[in-house]
N, C-alpha and C positions, 0 to 999 in steps of 0.2 A: 421633222423637228422633234425635239425631245418632249415626251409626254409630261415630265415634271414641270417644264417651262409653261406649258398650257394650263397646268393645274395651279401653280403657285404665283406666276406673274400677275394674273388678274386679281388674286387675293391681295398681293403686295400693293398693287396700284389702286385697288378699290374700283376696278373697272366693271362696267355693266356688260361688256362684250356683245353689244347689239350688232348683228350682222350688217345692217344698213349704215352703221357708223364705223365700220371696220374696213380695213384693206384686205384684199385677197391676193395671194400669190400662188399661181398654178392651181387655182381652184380651192386652195386651203385658206381659211380665215386666219388672220394673224391672231396671236394670243390675247392682244388687248386692242381697244378701239383706237381710232386715228389720233384722238386727243391725248390719250395716255401714252401712245407711241411717241408723239411729239414731246411730251414731258420727259420721257426717258431719254430721248436724244438730247434734249436741252440739259438735263442733269449730267449726262456723260460729257457733253461739250464744256460745261462749266467746270467739271472736275479737272479737265485738261487746261482750260483757259485760265484758271485761277493762278497757275504757275507763271503766266505772262501778263495778265491784266488785273487791274484793280479799279474797275469803273465806279463812278459815284453811286451811292445807294439810291439816289433819286432816279437815276437812269434805269437801274435794275427794277425799281418799283414801277416805273412807267412801262417797262417791258412786260409786266404782268397784267396790265390793264386790258389789252385786247382779248385775252382768253376769258377774263372775268366778265367783260362786256358781252362777248359772244355767247357765253353760257347763260347769262342773265336774260339777254334778249330772246334767246331760243326758248328758255324756260317760261318766260312771261308772255310770249306772243306766238303766233302761228309760223313765224320765221323758222326755216330749217337751214342750218349751216351746212357747208359742204365738207367733205372729208379733208380736202386740201387745206381749207381754212382752219379746220380743227387741228390738223397737223402743225401748221405754221404757228398758230396761237399757242399750242401746247409746247412747242420748242421754245418760244419766247418766255413763256411762264416758267418752264422747267429751268431754263438758264438763269432767269432773274432771281427766282426764289433760292436756288442753290448757291448762286454767287452771294446773295445777301447773307445766308446762313454761314457759309464758309468765311466770308470777310468778317462777320461778327465774331465768330469763334477765334479767328486769328487775332482780332483786336483784344478780345477778352484774355487770350493766352498771353499776349504781349503785356497787357496791364498786370496780369498776375505775376509775370516774371519781374516786372519793375517793382511791384509791391513786395514780392518775395525777396528781392535783392536788398531792399531797404531794411528788411527785418533781421538780416544777418548781423548787422551792427558792426 
């Protein structure tokens, strides 16, 4: 794996890189933890899906709840989440937040085009 990826990806994600919360492939720790890996997968999936889907904002907000709940419960109790659960909740969160941002930007752009076309007179 590229050394620059292991250096910059954790910084970009704000990842703690704890070994017990990371996946290993052929004995090598992945550059980010399971949750951040899930978020990156969700972000990439949303960037593709936005061309085909426009789900309701509420649904995208609901998709973000499991990761928030898992993180809060883990932070406030002795409960320890599994890496698979972290990956899945990260995918849902990454997908949900990215879709919300992209759909919002599309809406704002469309509104700006409408307002702008009315100013031409």
